[in-house]
Structures are given as C-alpha cells and as structure tokens.
mmCIF file of the N, C-alpha and C atoms, coordinates in Angstrom:
data_MODEL
# 
_entry.id   MODEL 
# 
loop_
_atom_site.group_PDB 
_atom_site.id 
_atom_site.type_symbol 
_atom_site.label_atom_id 
_atom_site.label_alt_id 
_atom_site.label_comp_id 
_atom_site.label_asym_id 
_atom_site.label_entity_id 
_atom_site.label_seq_id 
_atom_site.pdbx_PDB_ins_code 
_atom_site.Cartn_x 
_atom_site.Cartn_y 
_atom_site.Cartn_z 
_atom_site.occupancy 
_atom_site.B_iso_or_equiv 
_atom_site.pdbx_formal_charge 
_atom_site.auth_seq_id 
_atom_site.auth_comp_id 
_atom_site.auth_asym_id 
_atom_site.auth_atom_id 
_atom_site.pdbx_PDB_model_num 
ATOM 1   N N  . MET A 1 1  ? -0.225  15.493  5.401   1.00 0.00 ? 1  MET A N  1 
ATOM 2   C CA . MET A 1 1  ? -0.136  13.755  5.091   1.00 0.00 ? 1  MET A CA 1 
ATOM 3   C C  . MET A 1 1  ? -0.431  13.782  3.597   1.00 0.00 ? 1  MET A C  1 
ATOM 4   N N  . ASP A 1 2  ? 0.069   12.705  2.958   1.00 0.00 ? 2  ASP A N  1 
ATOM 5   C CA . ASP A 1 2  ? 0.328   12.517  1.681   1.00 0.00 ? 2  ASP A CA 1 
ATOM 6   C C  . ASP A 1 2  ? -1.460  12.123  1.225   1.00 0.00 ? 2  ASP A C  1 
ATOM 7   N N  . GLU A 1 3  ? -1.673  12.305  0.151   1.00 0.00 ? 3  GLU A N  1 
ATOM 8   C CA . GLU A 1 3  ? -2.874  11.839  -0.500  1.00 0.00 ? 3  GLU A CA 1 
ATOM 9   C C  . GLU A 1 3  ? -3.072  10.300  -0.880  1.00 0.00 ? 3  GLU A C  1 
ATOM 10  N N  . ASN A 1 4  ? -2.079  9.690   -0.881  1.00 0.00 ? 4  ASN A N  1 
ATOM 11  C CA . ASN A 1 4  ? -2.156  8.279   -0.973  1.00 0.00 ? 4  ASN A CA 1 
ATOM 12  C C  . ASN A 1 4  ? -2.567  7.678   0.336   1.00 0.00 ? 4  ASN A C  1 
ATOM 13  N N  . ARG A 1 5  ? -1.986  8.558   1.316   1.00 0.00 ? 5  ARG A N  1 
ATOM 14  C CA . ARG A 1 5  ? -2.520  7.609   2.587   1.00 0.00 ? 5  ARG A CA 1 
ATOM 15  C C  . ARG A 1 5  ? -3.989  7.882   2.727   1.00 0.00 ? 5  ARG A C  1 
ATOM 16  N N  . VAL A 1 6  ? -4.507  8.998   2.644   1.00 0.00 ? 6  VAL A N  1 
ATOM 17  C CA . VAL A 1 6  ? -5.980  9.613   2.803   1.00 0.00 ? 6  VAL A CA 1 
ATOM 18  C C  . VAL A 1 6  ? -6.807  8.382   2.001   1.00 0.00 ? 6  VAL A C  1 
ATOM 19  N N  . THR A 1 7  ? -6.601  8.528   0.716   1.00 0.00 ? 7  THR A N  1 
ATOM 20  C CA . THR A 1 7  ? -7.169  7.549   -0.398  1.00 0.00 ? 7  THR A CA 1 
ATOM 21  C C  . THR A 1 7  ? -7.097  6.165   0.106   1.00 0.00 ? 7  THR A C  1 
ATOM 22  N N  . GLY A 1 8  ? -5.933  5.699   0.543   1.00 0.00 ? 8  GLY A N  1 
ATOM 23  C CA . GLY A 1 8  ? -5.633  4.436   1.245   1.00 0.00 ? 8  GLY A CA 1 
ATOM 24  C C  . GLY A 1 8  ? -6.582  3.992   2.169   1.00 0.00 ? 8  GLY A C  1 
ATOM 25  N N  . ALA A 1 9  ? -6.491  5.065   3.136   1.00 0.00 ? 9  ALA A N  1 
ATOM 26  C CA . ALA A 1 9  ? -7.175  4.386   4.179   1.00 0.00 ? 9  ALA A CA 1 
ATOM 27  C C  . ALA A 1 9  ? -8.793  4.576   4.050   1.00 0.00 ? 9  ALA A C  1 
ATOM 28  N N  . ALA A 1 10 ? -9.078  5.592   3.239   1.00 0.00 ? 10 ALA A N  1 
ATOM 29  C CA . ALA A 1 10 ? -10.659 5.228   2.838   1.00 0.00 ? 10 ALA A CA 1 
ATOM 30  C C  . ALA A 1 10 ? -11.130 3.959   1.870   1.00 0.00 ? 10 ALA A C  1 
ATOM 31  N N  . ARG A 1 11 ? -10.100 3.625   1.115   1.00 0.00 ? 11 ARG A N  1 
ATOM 32  C CA . ARG A 1 11 ? -10.383 2.495   0.297   1.00 0.00 ? 11 ARG A CA 1 
ATOM 33  C C  . ARG A 1 11 ? -10.335 1.273   1.131   1.00 0.00 ? 11 ARG A C  1 
ATOM 34  N N  . GLU A 1 12 ? -9.517  1.041   2.227   1.00 0.00 ? 12 GLU A N  1 
ATOM 35  C CA . GLU A 1 12 ? -9.404  0.116   3.406   1.00 0.00 ? 12 GLU A CA 1 
ATOM 36  C C  . GLU A 1 12 ? -10.565 -0.006  3.827   1.00 0.00 ? 12 GLU A C  1 
ATOM 37  N N  . GLY A 1 13 ? -10.953 1.244   4.332   1.00 0.00 ? 13 GLY A N  1 
ATOM 38  C CA . GLY A 1 13 ? -12.586 1.219   5.107   1.00 0.00 ? 13 GLY A CA 1 
ATOM 39  C C  . GLY A 1 13 ? -13.623 0.666   4.305   1.00 0.00 ? 13 GLY A C  1 
ATOM 40  N N  . VAL A 1 14 ? -13.581 0.937   3.136   1.00 0.00 ? 14 VAL A N  1 
ATOM 41  C CA . VAL A 1 14 ? -14.768 0.647   2.174   1.00 0.00 ? 14 VAL A CA 1 
ATOM 42  C C  . VAL A 1 14 ? -14.528 -0.913  2.093   1.00 0.00 ? 14 VAL A C  1 
ATOM 43  N N  . GLY A 1 15 ? -13.331 -1.373  1.825   1.00 0.00 ? 15 GLY A N  1 
ATOM 44  C CA . GLY A 1 15 ? -13.240 -3.042  1.550   1.00 0.00 ? 15 GLY A CA 1 
ATOM 45  C C  . GLY A 1 15 ? -13.576 -3.669  2.940   1.00 0.00 ? 15 GLY A C  1 
ATOM 46  N N  . LYS A 1 16 ? -13.287 -3.218  4.177   1.00 0.00 ? 16 LYS A N  1 
ATOM 47  C CA . LYS A 1 16 ? -13.627 -3.882  5.137   1.00 0.00 ? 16 LYS A CA 1 
ATOM 48  C C  . LYS A 1 16 ? -15.218 -4.052  5.396   1.00 0.00 ? 16 LYS A C  1 
ATOM 49  N N  . VAL A 1 17 ? -15.946 -2.890  4.840   1.00 0.00 ? 17 VAL A N  1 
ATOM 50  C CA . VAL A 1 17 ? -17.447 -2.770  4.889   1.00 0.00 ? 17 VAL A CA 1 
ATOM 51  C C  . VAL A 1 17 ? -17.867 -3.796  3.888   1.00 0.00 ? 17 VAL A C  1 
ATOM 52  N N  . GLN A 1 18 ? -17.313 -3.983  2.468   1.00 0.00 ? 18 GLN A N  1 
ATOM 53  C CA . GLN A 1 18 ? -17.560 -4.788  1.507   1.00 0.00 ? 18 GLN A CA 1 
ATOM 54  C C  . GLN A 1 18 ? -17.366 -6.393  2.218   1.00 0.00 ? 18 GLN A C  1 
ATOM 55  N N  . ASP A 1 19 ? -16.393 -6.474  2.649   1.00 0.00 ? 19 ASP A N  1 
ATOM 56  C CA . ASP A 1 19 ? -15.857 -7.938  3.310   1.00 0.00 ? 19 ASP A CA 1 
ATOM 57  C C  . ASP A 1 19 ? -17.037 -8.441  4.442   1.00 0.00 ? 19 ASP A C  1 
ATOM 58  N N  . ALA A 1 20 ? -17.343 -7.391  5.068   1.00 0.00 ? 20 ALA A N  1 
ATOM 59  C CA . ALA A 1 20 ? -18.362 -7.785  6.205   1.00 0.00 ? 20 ALA A CA 1 
ATOM 60  C C  . ALA A 1 20 ? -19.755 -7.982  5.534   1.00 0.00 ? 20 ALA A C  1 
ATOM 61  N N  . VAL A 1 21 ? -20.142 -7.147  4.563   1.00 0.00 ? 21 VAL A N  1 
ATOM 62  C CA . VAL A 1 21 ? -21.670 -7.234  4.071   1.00 0.00 ? 21 VAL A CA 1 
ATOM 63  C C  . VAL A 1 21 ? -21.738 -8.645  3.080   1.00 0.00 ? 21 VAL A C  1 
ATOM 64  N N  . GLY A 1 22 ? -20.330 -8.989  2.421   1.00 0.00 ? 22 GLY A N  1 
ATOM 65  C CA . GLY A 1 22 ? -20.178 -10.254 1.655   1.00 0.00 ? 22 GLY A CA 1 
ATOM 66  C C  . GLY A 1 22 ? -20.272 -11.353 2.249   1.00 0.00 ? 22 GLY A C  1 
ATOM 67  N N  . GLY A 1 23 ? -19.648 -11.443 3.577   1.00 0.00 ? 23 GLY A N  1 
ATOM 68  C CA . GLY A 1 23 ? -19.896 -12.406 4.717   1.00 0.00 ? 23 GLY A CA 1 
ATOM 69  C C  . GLY A 1 23 ? -20.902 -12.767 5.078   1.00 0.00 ? 23 GLY A C  1 
ATOM 70  N N  . LEU A 1 24 ? -21.864 -11.687 5.361   1.00 0.00 ? 24 LEU A N  1 
ATOM 71  C CA . LEU A 1 24 ? -23.093 -11.526 6.122   1.00 0.00 ? 24 LEU A CA 1 
ATOM 72  C C  . LEU A 1 24 ? -24.103 -12.421 5.179   1.00 0.00 ? 24 LEU A C  1 
ATOM 73  N N  . THR A 1 25 ? -23.969 -11.797 3.811   1.00 0.00 ? 25 THR A N  1 
ATOM 74  C CA . THR A 1 25 ? -24.809 -12.242 2.827   1.00 0.00 ? 25 THR A CA 1 
ATOM 75  C C  . THR A 1 25 ? -24.641 -13.601 2.052   1.00 0.00 ? 25 THR A C  1 
ATOM 76  N N  . GLY A 1 26 ? -23.516 -13.806 2.290   1.00 0.00 ? 26 GLY A N  1 
ATOM 77  C CA . GLY A 1 26 ? -22.940 -15.207 1.548   1.00 0.00 ? 26 GLY A CA 1 
ATOM 78  C C  . GLY A 1 26 ? -22.445 -14.696 0.258   1.00 0.00 ? 26 GLY A C  1 
ATOM 79  N N  . ASP A 1 27 ? -22.207 -13.608 -0.124  1.00 0.00 ? 27 ASP A N  1 
ATOM 80  C CA . ASP A 1 27 ? -21.872 -12.993 -1.692  1.00 0.00 ? 27 ASP A CA 1 
ATOM 81  C C  . ASP A 1 27 ? -20.558 -12.895 -1.788  1.00 0.00 ? 27 ASP A C  1 
ATOM 82  N N  . ARG A 1 28 ? -19.835 -14.114 -2.350  1.00 0.00 ? 28 ARG A N  1 
ATOM 83  C CA . ARG A 1 28 ? -18.395 -14.025 -2.304  1.00 0.00 ? 28 ARG A CA 1 
ATOM 84  C C  . ARG A 1 28 ? -17.725 -13.122 -3.294  1.00 0.00 ? 28 ARG A C  1 
ATOM 85  N N  . ASP A 1 29 ? -18.556 -12.716 -4.249  1.00 0.00 ? 29 ASP A N  1 
ATOM 86  C CA . ASP A 1 29 ? -17.908 -11.735 -5.077  1.00 0.00 ? 29 ASP A CA 1 
ATOM 87  C C  . ASP A 1 29 ? -17.601 -10.503 -4.343  1.00 0.00 ? 29 ASP A C  1 
ATOM 88  N N  . THR A 1 30 ? -18.785 -9.902  -3.545  1.00 0.00 ? 30 THR A N  1 
ATOM 89  C CA . THR A 1 30 ? -18.720 -8.860  -2.602  1.00 0.00 ? 30 THR A CA 1 
ATOM 90  C C  . THR A 1 30 ? -17.731 -9.023  -1.662  1.00 0.00 ? 30 THR A C  1 
ATOM 91  N N  . GLN A 1 31 ? -17.610 -10.040 -1.137  1.00 0.00 ? 31 GLN A N  1 
ATOM 92  C CA . GLN A 1 31 ? -16.395 -10.277 -0.238  1.00 0.00 ? 31 GLN A CA 1 
ATOM 93  C C  . GLN A 1 31 ? -15.209 -10.172 -0.733  1.00 0.00 ? 31 GLN A C  1 
ATOM 94  N N  . ALA A 1 32 ? -14.898 -10.828 -1.734  1.00 0.00 ? 32 ALA A N  1 
ATOM 95  C CA . ALA A 1 32 ? -13.688 -10.610 -2.605  1.00 0.00 ? 32 ALA A CA 1 
ATOM 96  C C  . ALA A 1 32 ? -13.161 -9.489  -3.044  1.00 0.00 ? 32 ALA A C  1 
ATOM 97  N N  . GLN A 1 33 ? -14.108 -8.688  -3.487  1.00 0.00 ? 33 GLN A N  1 
ATOM 98  C CA . GLN A 1 33 ? -13.885 -7.189  -3.830  1.00 0.00 ? 33 GLN A CA 1 
ATOM 99  C C  . GLN A 1 33 ? -13.407 -6.511  -2.379  1.00 0.00 ? 33 GLN A C  1 
ATOM 100 N N  . GLY A 1 34 ? -14.192 -6.742  -1.313  1.00 0.00 ? 34 GLY A N  1 
ATOM 101 C CA . GLY A 1 34 ? -13.783 -6.079  -0.067  1.00 0.00 ? 34 GLY A CA 1 
ATOM 102 C C  . GLY A 1 34 ? -12.382 -6.384  0.346   1.00 0.00 ? 34 GLY A C  1 
ATOM 103 N N  . MET A 1 35 ? -12.130 -7.584  0.111   1.00 0.00 ? 35 MET A N  1 
ATOM 104 C CA . MET A 1 35 ? -10.719 -7.931  0.488   1.00 0.00 ? 35 MET A CA 1 
ATOM 105 C C  . MET A 1 35 ? -9.578  -7.416  -0.452  1.00 0.00 ? 35 MET A C  1 
ATOM 106 N N  . TYR A 1 36 ? -9.918  -7.252  -1.717  1.00 0.00 ? 36 TYR A N  1 
ATOM 107 C CA . TYR A 1 36 ? -8.996  -6.818  -2.596  1.00 0.00 ? 36 TYR A CA 1 
ATOM 108 C C  . TYR A 1 36 ? -8.971  -5.193  -2.469  1.00 0.00 ? 36 TYR A C  1 
ATOM 109 N N  . ASN A 1 37 ? -10.117 -4.469  -2.115  1.00 0.00 ? 37 ASN A N  1 
ATOM 110 C CA . ASN A 1 37 ? -9.813  -3.121  -1.597  1.00 0.00 ? 37 ASN A CA 1 
ATOM 111 C C  . ASN A 1 37 ? -9.017  -2.948  -0.379  1.00 0.00 ? 37 ASN A C  1 
ATOM 112 N N  . GLN A 1 38 ? -9.020  -3.718  0.505   1.00 0.00 ? 38 GLN A N  1 
ATOM 113 C CA . GLN A 1 38 ? -8.432  -3.701  1.740   1.00 0.00 ? 38 GLN A CA 1 
ATOM 114 C C  . GLN A 1 38 ? -7.064  -3.803  1.385   1.00 0.00 ? 38 GLN A C  1 
ATOM 115 N N  . GLN A 1 39 ? -6.590  -4.580  0.606   1.00 0.00 ? 39 GLN A N  1 
ATOM 116 C CA . GLN A 1 39 ? -5.088  -4.778  0.402   1.00 0.00 ? 39 GLN A CA 1 
ATOM 117 C C  . GLN A 1 39 ? -4.589  -3.714  -0.420  1.00 0.00 ? 39 GLN A C  1 
ATOM 118 N N  . MET A 1 40 ? -5.546  -3.153  -1.496  1.00 0.00 ? 40 MET A N  1 
ATOM 119 C CA . MET A 1 40 ? -5.096  -2.051  -2.229  1.00 0.00 ? 40 MET A CA 1 
ATOM 120 C C  . MET A 1 40 ? -5.004  -1.075  -1.313  1.00 0.00 ? 40 MET A C  1 
ATOM 121 N N  . GLY A 1 41 ? -5.861  -0.768  -0.482  1.00 0.00 ? 41 GLY A N  1 
ATOM 122 C CA . GLY A 1 41 ? -5.770  0.647   0.483   1.00 0.00 ? 41 GLY A CA 1 
ATOM 123 C C  . GLY A 1 41 ? -4.549  0.531   1.372   1.00 0.00 ? 41 GLY A C  1 
ATOM 124 N N  . GLN A 1 42 ? -4.021  -0.670  1.984   1.00 0.00 ? 42 GLN A N  1 
ATOM 125 C CA . GLN A 1 42 ? -3.026  -0.810  2.586   1.00 0.00 ? 42 GLN A CA 1 
ATOM 126 C C  . GLN A 1 42 ? -1.772  -0.542  1.826   1.00 0.00 ? 42 GLN A C  1 
ATOM 127 N N  . ALA A 1 43 ? -1.693  -0.898  0.643   1.00 0.00 ? 43 ALA A N  1 
ATOM 128 C CA . ALA A 1 43 ? -0.539  -0.734  -0.408  1.00 0.00 ? 43 ALA A CA 1 
ATOM 129 C C  . ALA A 1 43 ? -0.410  0.950   -0.702  1.00 0.00 ? 43 ALA A C  1 
ATOM 130 N N  . GLU A 1 44 ? -1.633  1.465   -0.934  1.00 0.00 ? 44 GLU A N  1 
ATOM 131 C CA . GLU A 1 44 ? -1.756  2.922   -0.980  1.00 0.00 ? 44 GLU A CA 1 
ATOM 132 C C  . GLU A 1 44 ? -1.025  3.686   0.210   1.00 0.00 ? 44 GLU A C  1 
ATOM 133 N N  . ASN A 1 45 ? -1.519  3.241   1.195   1.00 0.00 ? 45 ASN A N  1 
ATOM 134 C CA . ASN A 1 45 ? -1.145  3.870   2.557   1.00 0.00 ? 45 ASN A CA 1 
ATOM 135 C C  . ASN A 1 45 ? 0.451   3.512   2.810   1.00 0.00 ? 45 ASN A C  1 
ATOM 136 N N  . ILE A 1 46 ? 0.818   2.594   2.219   1.00 0.00 ? 46 ILE A N  1 
ATOM 137 C CA . ILE A 1 46 ? 2.550   2.509   2.312   1.00 0.00 ? 46 ILE A CA 1 
ATOM 138 C C  . ILE A 1 46 ? 3.288   3.172   1.344   1.00 0.00 ? 46 ILE A C  1 
ATOM 139 N N  . VAL A 1 47 ? 2.454   3.346   0.095   1.00 0.00 ? 47 VAL A N  1 
ATOM 140 C CA . VAL A 1 47 ? 3.144   4.307   -0.726  1.00 0.00 ? 47 VAL A CA 1 
ATOM 141 C C  . VAL A 1 47 ? 3.298   5.874   -0.149  1.00 0.00 ? 47 VAL A C  1 
ATOM 142 N N  . GLY A 1 48 ? 2.130   5.956   0.444   1.00 0.00 ? 48 GLY A N  1 
ATOM 143 C CA . GLY A 1 48 ? 1.983   7.459   1.096   1.00 0.00 ? 48 GLY A CA 1 
ATOM 144 C C  . GLY A 1 48 ? 2.962   7.655   2.142   1.00 0.00 ? 48 GLY A C  1 
ATOM 145 N N  . GLN A 1 49 ? 3.506   6.564   2.872   1.00 0.00 ? 49 GLN A N  1 
ATOM 146 C CA . GLN A 1 49 ? 4.126   6.660   3.987   1.00 0.00 ? 49 GLN A CA 1 
ATOM 147 C C  . GLN A 1 49 ? 5.682   6.923   3.447   1.00 0.00 ? 49 GLN A C  1 
ATOM 148 N N  . LEU A 1 50 ? 5.949   5.871   2.431   1.00 0.00 ? 50 LEU A N  1 
ATOM 149 C CA . LEU A 1 50 ? 7.238   6.125   1.884   1.00 0.00 ? 50 LEU A CA 1 
ATOM 150 C C  . LEU A 1 50 ? 7.437   7.510   1.178   1.00 0.00 ? 50 LEU A C  1 
ATOM 151 N N  . CYS A 1 51 ? 6.325   8.067   0.674   1.00 0.00 ? 51 CYS A N  1 
ATOM 152 C CA . CYS A 1 51 ? 6.520   9.557   0.104   1.00 0.00 ? 51 CYS A CA 1 
ATOM 153 C C  . CYS A 1 51 ? 6.770   10.558  1.007   1.00 0.00 ? 51 CYS A C  1 
ATOM 154 N N  . ASP A 1 52 ? 5.935   10.374  2.217   1.00 0.00 ? 52 ASP A N  1 
ATOM 155 C CA . ASP A 1 52 ? 6.523   11.227  3.326   1.00 0.00 ? 52 ASP A CA 1 
ATOM 156 C C  . ASP A 1 52 ? 7.839   11.256  3.834   1.00 0.00 ? 52 ASP A C  1 
ATOM 157 N N  . ASN A 1 53 ? 8.338   9.885   3.956   1.00 0.00 ? 53 ASN A N  1 
ATOM 158 C CA . ASN A 1 53 ? 9.710   9.850   4.239   1.00 0.00 ? 53 ASN A CA 1 
ATOM 159 C C  . ASN A 1 53 ? 10.959  10.259  3.404   1.00 0.00 ? 53 ASN A C  1 
ATOM 160 N N  . VAL A 1 54 ? 10.250  10.168  2.332   1.00 0.00 ? 54 VAL A N  1 
ATOM 161 C CA . VAL A 1 54 ? 11.452  10.883  1.220   1.00 0.00 ? 54 VAL A CA 1 
ATOM 162 C C  . VAL A 1 54 ? 11.340  12.165  1.237   1.00 0.00 ? 54 VAL A C  1 
ATOM 163 N N  . ARG A 1 55 ? 10.230  12.773  1.496   1.00 0.00 ? 55 ARG A N  1 
ATOM 164 C CA . ARG A 1 55 ? 10.223  14.426  1.858   1.00 0.00 ? 55 ARG A CA 1 
ATOM 165 C C  . ARG A 1 55 ? 10.879  14.882  2.841   1.00 0.00 ? 55 ARG A C  1 
ATOM 166 N N  . GLU A 1 56 ? 10.766  13.881  3.941   1.00 0.00 ? 56 GLU A N  1 
ATOM 167 C CA . GLU A 1 56 ? 11.212  14.334  5.493   1.00 0.00 ? 56 GLU A CA 1 
ATOM 168 C C  . GLU A 1 56 ? 12.862  14.147  5.263   1.00 0.00 ? 56 GLU A C  1 
ATOM 169 N N  . GLN A 1 57 ? 13.252  13.188  4.802   1.00 0.00 ? 57 GLN A N  1 
ATOM 170 C CA . GLN A 1 57 ? 14.430  12.704  4.693   1.00 0.00 ? 57 GLN A CA 1 
ATOM 171 C C  . GLN A 1 57 ? 15.060  12.377  3.389   1.00 0.00 ? 57 GLN A C  1 
ATOM 172 N N  . PRO A 1 58 ? 15.328  13.320  2.453   1.00 0.00 ? 58 PRO A N  1 
ATOM 173 C CA . PRO A 1 58 ? 15.755  12.919  1.127   1.00 0.00 ? 58 PRO A CA 1 
ATOM 174 C C  . PRO A 1 58 ? 17.248  12.274  0.824   1.00 0.00 ? 58 PRO A C  1 
ATOM 175 N N  . LEU A 1 59 ? 18.027  12.753  1.563   1.00 0.00 ? 59 LEU A N  1 
ATOM 176 C CA . LEU A 1 59 ? 19.201  12.472  1.471   1.00 0.00 ? 59 LEU A CA 1 
ATOM 177 C C  . LEU A 1 59 ? 19.291  10.640  2.042   1.00 0.00 ? 59 LEU A C  1 
ATOM 178 N N  . THR A 1 60 ? 18.791  10.489  3.167   1.00 0.00 ? 60 THR A N  1 
ATOM 179 C CA . THR A 1 60 ? 18.710  9.265   3.771   1.00 0.00 ? 60 THR A CA 1 
ATOM 180 C C  . THR A 1 60 ? 18.090  8.053   2.670   1.00 0.00 ? 60 THR A C  1 
ATOM 181 N N  . SER A 1 61 ? 16.864  8.558   2.134   1.00 0.00 ? 61 SER A N  1 
ATOM 182 C CA . SER A 1 61 ? 16.058  7.738   1.298   1.00 0.00 ? 61 SER A CA 1 
ATOM 183 C C  . SER A 1 61 ? 16.955  7.446   0.242   1.00 0.00 ? 61 SER A C  1 
ATOM 184 N N  . LEU A 1 62 ? 17.704  8.500   -0.469  1.00 0.00 ? 62 LEU A N  1 
ATOM 185 C CA . LEU A 1 62 ? 18.660  8.241   -1.766  1.00 0.00 ? 62 LEU A CA 1 
ATOM 186 C C  . LEU A 1 62 ? 19.695  7.198   -1.163  1.00 0.00 ? 62 LEU A C  1 
ATOM 187 N N  . ALA A 1 63 ? 20.273  7.260   -0.023  1.00 0.00 ? 63 ALA A N  1 
ATOM 188 C CA . ALA A 1 63 ? 21.403  6.337   0.428   1.00 0.00 ? 63 ALA A CA 1 
ATOM 189 C C  . ALA A 1 63 ? 20.862  5.059   0.501   1.00 0.00 ? 63 ALA A C  1 
ATOM 190 N N  . ILE A 1 64 ? 19.519  4.831   0.816   1.00 0.00 ? 64 ILE A N  1 
ATOM 191 C CA . ILE A 1 64 ? 18.859  3.790   1.083   1.00 0.00 ? 64 ILE A CA 1 
ATOM 192 C C  . ILE A 1 64 ? 18.616  3.105   -0.304  1.00 0.00 ? 64 ILE A C  1 
ATOM 193 N N  . ALA A 1 65 ? 18.172  3.884   -1.294  1.00 0.00 ? 65 ALA A N  1 
ATOM 194 C CA . ALA A 1 65 ? 17.712  3.593   -2.472  1.00 0.00 ? 65 ALA A CA 1 
ATOM 195 C C  . ALA A 1 65 ? 19.062  2.897   -3.287  1.00 0.00 ? 65 ALA A C  1 
ATOM 196 N N  . ALA A 1 66 ? 20.249  3.944   -3.161  1.00 0.00 ? 66 ALA A N  1 
ATOM 197 C CA . ALA A 1 66 ? 21.372  3.498   -3.815  1.00 0.00 ? 66 ALA A CA 1 
ATOM 198 C C  . ALA A 1 66 ? 21.856  2.139   -3.489  1.00 0.00 ? 66 ALA A C  1 
ATOM 199 N N  . GLY A 1 67 ? 21.731  1.780   -2.208  1.00 0.00 ? 67 GLY A N  1 
ATOM 200 C CA . GLY A 1 67 ? 22.258  0.615   -1.388  1.00 0.00 ? 67 GLY A CA 1 
ATOM 201 C C  . GLY A 1 67 ? 21.482  -0.456  -1.919  1.00 0.00 ? 67 GLY A C  1 
ATOM 202 N N  . ILE A 1 68 ? 20.157  -0.329  -1.973  1.00 0.00 ? 68 ILE A N  1 
ATOM 203 C CA . ILE A 1 68 ? 19.431  -1.652  -2.614  1.00 0.00 ? 68 ILE A CA 1 
ATOM 204 C C  . ILE A 1 68 ? 19.666  -1.843  -3.854  1.00 0.00 ? 68 ILE A C  1 
ATOM 205 N N  . GLY A 1 69 ? 19.835  -0.659  -4.756  1.00 0.00 ? 69 GLY A N  1 
ATOM 206 C CA . GLY A 1 69 ? 20.325  -0.836  -6.521  1.00 0.00 ? 69 GLY A CA 1 
ATOM 207 C C  . GLY A 1 69 ? 21.556  -1.614  -6.535  1.00 0.00 ? 69 GLY A C  1 
ATOM 208 N N  . TYR A 1 70 ? 22.467  -1.184  -5.693  1.00 0.00 ? 70 TYR A N  1 
ATOM 209 C CA . TYR A 1 70 ? 23.742  -2.001  -5.657  1.00 0.00 ? 70 TYR A CA 1 
ATOM 210 C C  . TYR A 1 70 ? 23.681  -3.406  -5.422  1.00 0.00 ? 70 TYR A C  1 
ATOM 211 N N  . ILE A 1 71 ? 22.879  -3.754  -4.585  1.00 0.00 ? 71 ILE A N  1 
ATOM 212 C CA . ILE A 1 71 ? 22.821  -5.179  -3.942  1.00 0.00 ? 71 ILE A CA 1 
ATOM 213 C C  . ILE A 1 71 ? 22.046  -5.837  -5.090  1.00 0.00 ? 71 ILE A C  1 
ATOM 214 N N  . LEU A 1 72 ? 20.946  -5.341  -5.575  1.00 0.00 ? 72 LEU A N  1 
ATOM 215 C CA . LEU A 1 72 ? 20.344  -6.053  -6.663  1.00 0.00 ? 72 LEU A CA 1 
ATOM 216 C C  . LEU A 1 72 ? 21.058  -6.139  -7.716  1.00 0.00 ? 72 LEU A C  1 
ATOM 217 N N  . GLY A 1 73 ? 21.949  -5.264  -8.302  1.00 0.00 ? 73 GLY A N  1 
ATOM 218 C CA . GLY A 1 73 ? 22.823  -5.212  -9.171  1.00 0.00 ? 73 GLY A CA 1 
ATOM 219 C C  . GLY A 1 73 ? 23.766  -6.384  -9.328  1.00 0.00 ? 73 GLY A C  1 
ATOM 220 N N  . ARG A 1 74 ? 24.505  -6.487  -7.844  1.00 0.00 ? 74 ARG A N  1 
ATOM 221 C CA . ARG A 1 74 ? 25.292  -7.401  -7.576  1.00 0.00 ? 74 ARG A CA 1 
ATOM 222 C C  . ARG A 1 74 ? 24.761  -8.657  -7.553  1.00 0.00 ? 74 ARG A C  1 
ATOM 223 N N  . LEU A 1 75 ? 23.391  -9.063  -7.388  1.00 0.00 ? 75 LEU A N  1 
ATOM 224 C CA . LEU A 1 75 ? 22.760  -10.139 -7.426  1.00 0.00 ? 75 LEU A CA 1 
ATOM 225 C C  . LEU A 1 75 ? 22.379  -10.490 -8.752  1.00 0.00 ? 75 LEU A C  1 
ATOM 226 N N  . ARG A 1 76 ? 22.436  -9.508  -9.590  1.00 0.00 ? 76 ARG A N  1 
ATOM 227 C CA . ARG A 1 76 ? 21.779  -9.760  -11.443 1.00 0.00 ? 76 ARG A CA 1 
ATOM 228 C C  . ARG A 1 76 ? 20.791  -9.905  -11.398 1.00 0.00 ? 76 ARG A C  1 
ATOM 229 N N  . ILE A 1 77 ? 19.844  -9.476  -10.549 1.00 0.00 ? 77 ILE A N  1 
ATOM 230 C CA . ILE A 1 77 ? 18.579  -9.904  -10.577 1.00 0.00 ? 77 ILE A CA 1 
ATOM 231 C C  . ILE A 1 77 ? 17.693  -8.795  -11.558 1.00 0.00 ? 77 ILE A C  1 
ATOM 232 N N  . LEU A 1 78 ? 18.224  -7.465  -11.706 1.00 0.00 ? 78 LEU A N  1 
ATOM 233 C CA . LEU A 1 78 ? 17.828  -6.713  -12.735 1.00 0.00 ? 78 LEU A CA 1 
ATOM 234 C C  . LEU A 1 78 ? 18.215  -6.868  -14.147 1.00 0.00 ? 78 LEU A C  1 
# 
C-alpha cells in the first residue's frame, strides 16, 4: 500500500473527529479545519490509488495519460 493512502486515511480520520468536535462545541474554526482535513485526506488517498495503479499497470497508465494529453492539446486548454 502506498504511503499516501495511509497518511490520507489517517488525515481523513482526524478530520472527521475535528468536524464532530467542532459541531458539538459550536467551534466553527475546528469544524472547518476538520472538513478541510477530510477533503485533503481523500485527495491523498486518491493520489495513492493512482500511484498503485501506475506501478501495477505502467503501460496502460502511459496510454491513458497520452490520450488525455492529446485531447487537451486538441482543445487548446494547455
């Protein structure tokens, strides 16, 4: 398992606790920080999953990245 997935899960868990504590105490700053940590934890988990997929299937990942790059280039977004 990728390190990002572990730290992401931990950060998401801490965020859930902060969100709950902030909600119970009426502390909006703590609640907002909890929501932020939950979102950042989910993002770290997604990055970890992507890294795992690239390691397991490098050629498929390269083909997908090339296809996305081609489409973005044709749309002139970059």
